[in-house]
C-alpha positions in Angstrom: 75.8 117.9 111.7 72.9 119.9 110.2 71.2 116.9 108.8 71.1 115.3 112.2 69.3 118.1 114.1 65.8 116.9 113.2 66.4 113.6 115.0 69.1 114.5 117.6 66.6 114.1 120.4 66.1 110.5 119.4 69.8 109.6 118.8 72.4 109.5 121.5 75.2 112.1 120.9 77.9 109.4 120.8 76.3 107.7 117.9 76.0 111.0 116.1 79.7 111.6 116.5 80.5 108.0 115.5 78.4 108.5 112.3 80.3 111.7 111.5 83.6 109.9 112.0 82.7 106.8 109.9 81.1 108.9 107.2 84.0 111.3 106.8 85.0 111.6 103.1 82.0 109.6 101.9 78.5 110.1 100.6 76.0 108.2 102.8 72.7 107.1 101.2 69.8 107.1 101.3 69.2 108.7 104.8 72.6 110.2 105.3 74.3 110.4 108.7 70.9 110.4 110.4 70.2 106.8 109.2 73.7 105.7 109.9 73.6 107.0 113.5 70.3 105.2 114.0 71.7 102.0 112.7 74.7 102.4 114.9 72.6 103.0 118.0 70.3 100.1 117.2 73.3 97.8 116.7 74.7 98.8 120.1 71.3 98.4 121.9 70.7 95.0 120.4 74.3 93.8 120.8 74.3 92.8 117.2 77.1 94.4 115.2 76.3 95.8 111.7 77.2 93.6 108.7 79.3 95.8 106.4 80.0 94.5 102.9 82.7 95.2 100.5 82.9 93.4 97.2 85.9 93.2 94.9 86.1 91.5 91.5 89.5 89.8 90.8 89.7 91.0 87.2 93.4 91.8 87.7 95.9 90.3 90.1 97.0 93.4 91.9 95.2 96.0 94.1 96.3 99.6 94.2 95.9 102.7 96.5 92.6 103.5 94.8 91.2 100.2 96.1 92.5 100.9 99.6 90.1 103.9 99.9 87.1 101.7 100.5 89.2 99.1 102.3 90.3 101.7 104.9 86.7 102.6 105.4 85.9 99.0 106.0 88.8 98.9 108.5 87.2 101.8 110.4 84.0 99.8 110.8 86.0 96.8 111.9 87.8 98.8 114.6 84.5 100.1 115.7 83.4 96.5 116.5 81.3 95.8 113.4 81.3 92.6 111.4 82.9 93.1 108.0 82.4 90.9 105.0 85.0 90.7 102.2 83.2 89.4 99.1 85.3 88.0 96.3 83.4 88.3 93.0 84.2 84.9 91.7 81.0 84.9 89.5 80.6 88.6 88.8 84.2 88.9 87.6 83.5 86.5 84.8 81.1 89.1 83.4 83.0 92.2 84.3 81.5 95.4 85.8 80.2 97.6 83.0 80.3 100.7 85.3 82.0 103.6 83.5 82.9 101.4 80.4 82.3 102.6 76.9 82.1 99.1 75.5 81.4 95.5 76.5 84.2 94.1 78.7 85.7 90.7 77.7 84.5 87.9 79.8 87.0 86.0 82.0 87.2 82.3 82.5 86.8 80.7 86.0 90.5 79.8 85.8 91.6 83.4 85.1 89.4 84.6 88.0 90.7 82.0 90.4 94.3 82.9 89.5 93.8 86.6 90.0 92.0 86.0 93.3 95.0 84.2 94.8 96.8 87.3 95.9 93.7 89.4 96.8 93.3 88.3 100.4 97.1 88.7 101.0 96.9 92.3 99.7 93.7 93.1 101.5 95.4 91.9 104.7 97.7 95.0 104.4 94.6 97.1 105.3 91.9 94.9 106.9 92.3 92.3 109.7 91.6 89.3 107.5 91.4 86.9 110.5 88.5 88.8 111.9 86.7 89.3 108.6 84.1 87.0 107.0 85.4 85.9 103.6 82.9 84.8 101.0 82.8 84.2 97.2 79.7 84.9 95.3 80.4 82.0 93.0 79.2 79.8 95.9 75.6 80.9 95.4 75.4 82.6 91.9 77.0 79.6 90.1 74.3 77.2 91.4 71.3 79.4 90.5 68.6 77.8 88.3 66.8 79.5 85.4 63.8 80.0 87.6 66.0 81.8 90.2 67.4 84.1 87.5 64.0 84.9 86.1 62.7 85.8 89.6 65.7 88.0 90.2 65.5 89.8 86.9 61.8 90.3 87.2 62.5 93.0 89.9 64.1 95.4 87.5 62.9 96.9 84.2 64.9 97.7 81.1 64.0 101.4 81.7 65.6 101.3 85.1 68.8 99.7 83.7 68.9 102.4 81.0 69.1 105.1 83.7 72.7 104.1 84.1 74.8 106.7 82.4 77.2 104.2 80.8 74.3 102.1 79.3 72.3 105.1 78.1 75.5 106.7 76.5 76.4 103.5 74.7 72.8 103.1 73.5 72.6 106.7 72.2 76.0 106.2 70.4 74.7 103.1 68.8 77.3 100.9 70.6 76.2 97.4 71.6 75.0 96.4 75.1 74.9 92.7 75.7 72.1 91.3 77.8 74.6 89.6 80.1 75.8 93.0 81.2 72.4 93.8 82.7 72.9 90.8 85.0 76.1 92.3 86.6 74.3 94.8 88.8 71.6 92.2 89.5 74.1 89.7 90.7 75.9 92.2 92.8 72.6 93.3 94.3 71.6 89.7 95.1 74.9 89.3 97.0 73.5 91.6 99.6 70.4 89.4 100.0 72.6 86.3 100.5 74.9 87.9 103.1 72.2 90.1 104.7 74.2 93.3 104.5 73.4 96.3 106.6 75.8 98.6 104.8 77.6 98.3 101.5 80.7 100.2 100.6 81.7 101.2 97.1 83.3 103.9 94.9 81.1 106.6 93.4 81.1 104.7 90.2 79.2 102.0 92.0 76.1 104.2 92.9 73.7 102.3 90.7 74.9 98.9 91.7 74.9 99.3 95.4 71.6 101.2 95.5 70.1 98.3 93.5 71.2 96.0 96.3 68.9 97.9 98.6 66.0 97.5 96.2 66.6 93.8 95.7 66.8 93.2 99.4 63.4 94.8 99.8 62.0 92.7 97.0 63.2 89.6 98.8 61.4 90.6 102.0 64.1 92.6 103.9 62.2 95.4 105.8 65.4 97.1 106.9 67.5 97.0 103.7 71.1 98.2 103.5 72.3 101.7 103.3 75.3 102.5 101.1 78.5 104.5 101.6 80.1 105.9 98.4 83.8 106.8 98.5 85.5 109.2 96.0 87.5 107.7 93.2 91.2 108.4 93.6 93.1 110.1 90.7 96.4 108.6 89.8 99.8 110.3 89.9 98.9 112.6 87.0 96.1 114.1 89.0 93.6 113.6 86.2 92.9 110.0 85.3 91.4 107.6 87.8 94.0 105.3 89.3 93.9 102.1 87.3 96.2 99.1 86.5 95.5 99.9 82.9 97.9 102.9 83.3 100.9 101.5 85.2 102.8 104.8 85.4 99.8 106.5 86.8 99.1 103.8 89.4 100.5 102.9 92.8 100.2 99.2 93.5 99.9 97.9 97.1 102.8 95.6 96.2 104.9 98.4 94.8 108.5 98.4 96.0 108.9 100.9 98.9 111.3 103.3 97.2 109.2 103.3 94.0 106.0 103.8 96.0 107.6 106.7 97.8 108.9 108.2 94.5 105.5 107.9 92.8 103.8 109.6 95.8 106.3 112.4 95.6 105.3 112.9 91.9 101.6 113.6 92.6 100.5 117.2 91.9 100.2 119.5 94.9 96.5 119.8 94.3 96.1 116.1 95.4 98.0 116.3 98.7 95.0 117.0 100.9 92.8 114.4 99.1 95.4 111.7 99.5 95.8 112.5 103.2 92.0 112.4 103.7 91.4 109.1 101.8 94.7 107.2 102.4 95.7 108.0 105.9 94.1 108.2 109.4 95.1 111.7 110.3 92.6 113.7 112.4 90.3 116.3 111.1 92.3 119.0 112.8 95.5 117.8 111.1 93.8 117.6 107.8 92.4 121.2 108.1 95.9 122.5 109.1 97.4 120.8 106.1 94.9 122.4 103.8 95.3 125.8 105.4 99.1 125.6 105.2 99.2 124.6 101.6 96.5 127.1 100.4 98.1 129.9 102.5 101.6 129.2 101.2 102.9 128.9 104.7 104.6 125.6 104.1 106.4 124.1 101.0 103.9 121.5 99.7 106.9 119.2 99.2 107.2 118.9 103.0 103.6 117.6 103.4 104.2 115.4 100.4 107.2 113.8 102.1 105.2 113.2 105.2 102.4 111.6 103.2 104.8 109.4 101.2 106.5 108.2 104.4 103.2 107.5 106.2 101.9 105.4 103.3 105.1 103.5 102.6 105.4 102.7 106.3 101.8 101.4 106.5 102.3 98.9 103.7 106.0 98.0 104.2 106.9 98.9 107.7 108.5 102.0 109.4 112.1 101.0 108.5 111.1 100.8 104.8 109.4 104.2 105.1 112.5 105.7 106.6 114.9 104.2 104.0 112.7 105.3 101.1 112.6 108.9 102.5 116.4 108.9 103.0 117.0 107.7 99.5 114.7 110.3 98.1 116.6 113.0 100.0 119.9 111.6 98.8 118.9 111.4 95.1 116.6 114.4 94.6 117.6 116.9 97.2 121.3 116.1 97.5 121.6 115.0 93.8 123.1 111.7 94.8 122.6 108.1 93.6 121.0 105.1 95.3 123.1 103.0 97.6 121.7 99.9 96.1 120.8 99.4 92.4 120.8 96.5 89.9 124.0 95.7 88.1 123.8 94.7 84.4 126.6 93.6 82.0 126.6 95.8 78.9 128.4 95.1 75.6 130.4 98.0 74.1 128.8 99.2 70.9 125.2 98.4 71.9 122.7 101.1 71.0 121.6 102.8 74.2 117.9 102.9 73.3 118.0 99.2 72.5 119.6 98.4 75.9 117.1 100.6 77.8 114.1 98.9 76.1 115.6 95.3 76.4 116.1 95.8 80.2 112.6 97.2 80.8 113.9 100.6 81.7 111.4 101.9 79.2 108.4 100.4 77.4 110.0 100.4 74.0 112.8 101.8 71.8 110.5 104.7 70.8 109.8 105.5 74.5 113.6 105.4 75.2 114.2 107.9 72.4 111.5 110.2 73.8 113.1 110.0 77.2 116.5 111.0 75.8 115.0 113.8 73.7 113.3 115.1 76.9 116.5 115.0 78.9 115.4 112.1 81.0 118.4 109.8 80.5 121.8 110.4 82.1 125.1 108.5 82.2 127.3 109.3 85.2 125.0 112.2 85.9 125.5 113.7 82.4 122.4 114.1 80.2 122.3 112.1 77.1 121.1 114.0 74.0 122.0 111.7 71.1 119.3 109.0 70.4 121.9 107.1 68.4 124.4 106.9 71.2 126.2 103.5 71.7 127.5 102.3 75.0 131.2 103.0 75.4 133.1 102.5 78.6 136.5 103.9 77.4 138.8 103.6 80.4 135.9 102.9 82.9 134.9 99.6 84.4 131.4 100.7 85.1 128.9 103.5 84.6 125.7 104.7 86.3 122.7 104.8 83.9 119.7 106.8 85.1 116.4 106.5 83.1 113.7 108.9 84.3 113.6 110.1 87.8 113.7 106.8 89.7 115.4 104.1 87.6 119.1 103.6 88.2 121.3 100.7 87.1 125.1 100.1 87.2 126.5 99.1 83.8 129.4 96.7 84.1 132.0 96.3 81.4 
């Protein structure tokens, strides 16, 4: 609120409040909430909604909760009546965003990009109203650019400006190669904002250089009212340390994750992430958020109770309320009542088969070595009894079936 005082006489109070709501949890640049409030007021007075851009490169086929942070912010703008633009990076994905990378990313083919993009809109539709969004693909204009167009675009940025980027400067100082084509990635992303005439661009904090360059390139191409940017925090994965990424499946929660698995992974996050997950992944009010924070910090509530509320809310959002209820009930049954799932895969098992080989073959662990480590750590049970022998073979004796548990959430029924 402080940064708005200087101009509060010029800006209607309702636009100040709207800017505060839309800006919650983000860094707004370059003019902060003041400039955002001014843009909101101007849009209302002119009857022309703001054009809000979010670009996503289909470098992998799945989206995860980390991606949903910026998508939920886009949805807030959409609900406020603004025009949102979902940009599929059909051209930029073939280069790969160098942001935060310690080495050159391998280039993707157009076929690989197209294949990955097939599920993107379906997954985005879990968060954003796709039918009311403008869907564009930057391959439509970037792929047809001539050499003269590329030279004009690149003439607006110096090598020194590019080397300001931490990832580029770090690689340069370490003697690691930087390919010329990597310099074109931020230029291409910036030019997207020229083509779609964006008023606001959303991105993660790792996109700071790219999205601010979009503002500069818009100005270079004659836009006297270039975009402002909104940077959202990166979401740590379930370990609470590493940024959520599909490169680390066990640390990542995909939007297409099975409900019960999604619930279980959310229950595994460290207590220190509960408030951040509520803030970035749900629509709870500021009052509820502050109460959650005070309760956890003050030790007035078991953090597990808030974690269960969080997990149910998120599973319900992506899979429906019934799935959220079922996932919660199964968690209570398995982890609080020490029960087993009502529904689990059934697999025929041959007597005498090495247990570690069976676990690896049926994708219950990544490898035999991983299966052995799970056994040594007490993470494998048969009929609720811990397995300690890594050389154990499957033996049914007088039983027709057994329940095999691997880790906290994987259960299968072994059939004789």
